[in-house]
N, C-alpha and C positions, 0 to 999 in steps of 0.2 A: 286389587282383587278384580278379574274380567269378569264378563258375561256368561261362561261355563261355569266359573265358578259358585254364578249366583242360582244358576239353574236348580237344583239339588233342593232348594227353600221352596221356590216355586212349586217344582213339581208334586216337592207333600202335600203343597195347597190343593195342587190341582186332583191330588188323588183321593181326595176327600171327598169330589163333586161327582154332578154326574157325569160321567165318560163325555158326552154329546159335548154340554157346555165347556166341559173344560177342553176339550178340542177344538169349539168356537172362539173361547178366551185365548186360546194360544195365536190362533188366528190373526186374532185381533190385535196382541203383541208383536208379530213378526211384521203388521201390518207399519205396524205403530216405530219399527225401528229397536225394537226389544233385543231379536235375536241376536246370540252371539256370531263373532266374524271369525272367523281364519286366519291367521297370521303367515302362516309361516306357508313356504312352496309342499307342494305334493311330490314327492319324489319320483324321479325321471322315468323308472321302473313302471309305475303304475300308467302311465301316458299310454293310449293306441290308437291308431285310426279307423274306423268302421263306416260304411257307406259316405266316406267323404267326412268324414264329421271326427276331429280331434279330442276326445275324452281325456283331459286331465286325471283323469281316477276312472275307476269302474264300478262308484259308488256312488248309486244314483236313488232318490225317492222315490218312492211307489205309487203309482196311480191310490186316489182315495183319502190321501191326505189333503191336498190342496184342490178339492175337486171343481171351483172355480174361475183357477189361474190367481188366487191372487195375491199370493207369496211366492214364485217360482225364484226371484231374484233373492228372498233373504235364506232360502236353500240354497242355492248355488253359491250366497256368502258363505254360509255355515262351512262347507265345503265338500258338498255335496258336486261329485261329478255332472252330473246330469239332473234334471226332477221332470220330474211326469204329471200334469195339469187334466181333471177328470175323476171318472168317466162323466160325461157332458150329451147330452141328448138333443134332438134337435129343439124341443120346446122345453121349459122349463118343467121341473114336477115335483112335488113334494117329496118323495118315498111313499116309505111304509111306519103306518103308525109309531108312533114310541111308545115306549120305549124300544130301541132299536140297535143298541150298542152297551156291551157288555165284559167288564173285566176278568179275569180268570186270575188274576195276579199272580198267588200261587205256582202260577202254572206258566207264568208267561205267553199268556195268550189272552185274543182277544174273538167273540161273537161278534157278527153283525148281520143285520137284516135290513142294513138303510133303502136298499131300491133305487140308486142312482139319484138319490136327492141334490138337484142341482139348477142353477139358472136359466139353464139351455145356451146356445150357439152362441146368440149375439151379444152375453154377457161376457164371455169369455172371449169372442173375437175383438170386442174392444179394448179387452184391457191388453192381451196379447197384441195388437196392434201400437198400442200407448209404452208397451217396453220393446219394440221393436229393435229402437237403436242402440239395447244393451247386449245384445249378443247373450251365447250362453246357449245349451244344449237344451232346451224345453219341447218333451213330447207333447202329443196330444191324445188320451185315451176317450176313441168313442165310441158310444153306445146308443139304444135303440128306447126308443117312449115303451114305455108301456103296455100301453092301449093303439100305439101303432096297427096298421093295416097292413104296412108293409116294412119290415123292419128292415129287412136289405136298404130299401130306398134312404132310412136315416143314418146307416152307414156311410152310403154314398153321397147325403148329405153331408154330413161332416166333413169327407174331403175334400167336396169342395169349398165347405166354408171356410176350412185352415189353414186349404196349401199356402204356399209362401209365408203363412206365421209358424207351423211347426216344426219343427228340426225331426219328427218323426210322428209319423201314425200307430195309435197301439188300438186294433178292432177286437175290443171286448166282448166275447161272445160267451163266457165261460161265469160270470158272476150266477150264484143261485140261489139270488132274490128275487129279479124281474120271471116270474112264469114263463117255461117254455125256450127262453133265450137259448141255455145249454143245448138245446136240439139242433142250433145250427152249427155243432159240432162235428153233427153226421154226415159221413163223408157227401151224398149226394148236396142238402143244403149247404154244405160248406165248399163244394165246387162252384156252386151258383153264387155265393157269398164273393168268394172269393176273385171268383173272375166279374162278378159286379165291381166291386171296390176298385181291382187293379184298372178297369176301363175307367172309372170316375176319375184318376191320378192325370190331373196332364201334363205333372212334369216330375221328375226324377225323387219327391220326397219318400223315404224308407216308409213302407207299410210292413208292421209286424204283427202278430193275431195272439192273444195272449189264452192261452188252454186254461182249463182243469186240473186238478191232481186225480180227479178221483175216474179214469179213463180205464177199459180194457186194454192190453195189448194189441185187440185188432181195432179199435177206435186212435190209440196212437198211431198204427202203423197205416188208417187212409189219413188219417191227417200229414204225415208224412211225405205221404205219396202226392196229396194237393201242393202241400207246400213249396216242394220239387219243381212237380210239373207246372203249375202256371206260375212257380219263381218268388212265392213269397221273400220279402228282403231278411225275416227273422221270424223268431217265435219269444214268447216273454212264457214262465216256467216257473211257479205256476201260480192261479189264483188260489183266494181260500176253498176249501175242502168241508162239505156235507159229513165227512164222517166223525164218528165219535169212539169207536171202539178201540181199544190201545191207545187211546192220544189222549183225551180227559177225561176225569173225571168229577162227580161233585154237582149240587143244586145248579148250577148256570149250564153244565154241559149237555143239557136238557131244551135248553135255548134254540131256538128255529133259527139257522142263517149260517154264515159262512166260517169259520174256524180258521183263524191267522193265531202267526208267533210259532214261539218256539216247539210245540206239537208236531207243527205242519214239515219240521224241517226233513226229518228222513222220509215221508212220502215226496213231498215236493224234488227233492233231491234223487230219488231214485228216477223219477220219472223225467228227470233233467238228462241224468244220464240213457236213457233209454232211447230220448230223441237225440239224442248227439251223436247216436252209432245209429238209428234208422235213418237220419238224415247223412250221416257219415262225415260227421262234421264238416260240412256244406254251407252251414246256416248259422249267421250268428245267435247264441240265444243267448238269453237273460235271465237267471237266474231270481226267485224270488220264493221269498215261505219259509221263515225262523231263521233267519240272519240275527244273529244280535253278538257276532266277536269277528275277530278279524280269520278267528281258524276256520268259523263259519263259512265266511264269505270264500274264504282259500279254497274248501272243499266241494263248493260249487263251481267255481273256474275250472279244478282239478276234474272235476265231474261233465264239465263241456261249458260251460257258462263263459262268457268275452266279459260281462258287463254283469253285475249285479243289483237289485233293490231291496230294499227294507223300510217298513216303515212299522209295525207292533212294538220292535223294541226301544225305538225312539221312546214309546208311550212309559216303560217302564225303567230304560239307561240315560233318557236325555241324549240333547245335542253333541254332548263331548264322544260318545257313542263313534259318532263320523269318522273323528281323526284319530281316534282309537282303532278303533277299526284300517284303515288305510295303511296306520305305524308299523299292526302288525304286518297286514300285506306284502310291504315292503320288504319286512322283515324276512318273514316265512319266504317270500321270492329269494331272497341274497342267499337263504341257507339252505336251499335246495340249488343252487347253481344258474337261477334264472338271471338273465341280465331284465327282460320283459314280459310284463304280464303273459302277455301273446305266446310265448313257449311253454305255457303251463295249461292253457285250456285245452280242458279232454285228457290230461295224461293216466286219471284214472278209468277211462272211460271203456278200455280191453279192446280199442279197435287199433 
């Protein structure tokens, strides 16, 4: 029996615990080497090169799982093609009061109002320096402290702190759990943010922007225009949603915070498709939101995603899901006559 076989038993126990405690225990287990390891090679059809980086497969672990960069190597060993640490802020902060993480198990969803709880730049930098020689693609998702007087300066600080250590940067201005943060998605503020963040970069580390799924068509068009004008390297679509109507029901649905998981799939995929069209397929996009199968991942790719990320589905399906998604993706590509994943990107976008 391998570690993938044992996980359902551990998951059953963890599901009885407070979600945040269960998550903490999961991280401890992974740090102690208890995580599963993929033994087989990924199908060659899943490999592609973006931003000068070779992704062995397109499936990444989304930000939020490993806020402090404690287990990126365990996630890569599990079979992910890339890992994203964060969101991290310049100074440590505790986040919002507990409880702040809620399972909606019957709907395959999660609501969180964590509020960028993390140990700060210095702690993450120390961990990334310690693993520098191990390789693998590890991005850093950067944010702003809740009480910052100049939030854009916090993002500049993140670029300067992790340049040379991060494989790529994600500028997170779309979390609903830091008051006022999403206002940075407005065109004037966004133009200033991107201009300053790009200027803070001394090398060529890719900078991506993570956006919300709750934007109007006009707001999406503005973001696309800024991304193209200022030559952002890519976009991540999308963060959690504050919407509930038509997505989830039940007593937990009224909890404040961002909704992720299966109910987010349709909304986030529609925004992804729109952004692919608005940018005319000229920017690599990462699709995230509600992925729980190879079919879901393939739909994101066909809508315009070059890469995909997941997190919430791991809560319910366990780590074996990663290899299942990759296996099914390879089969779906072959069935449609594609020899490489890049050939399928955006084929359903209407471009």
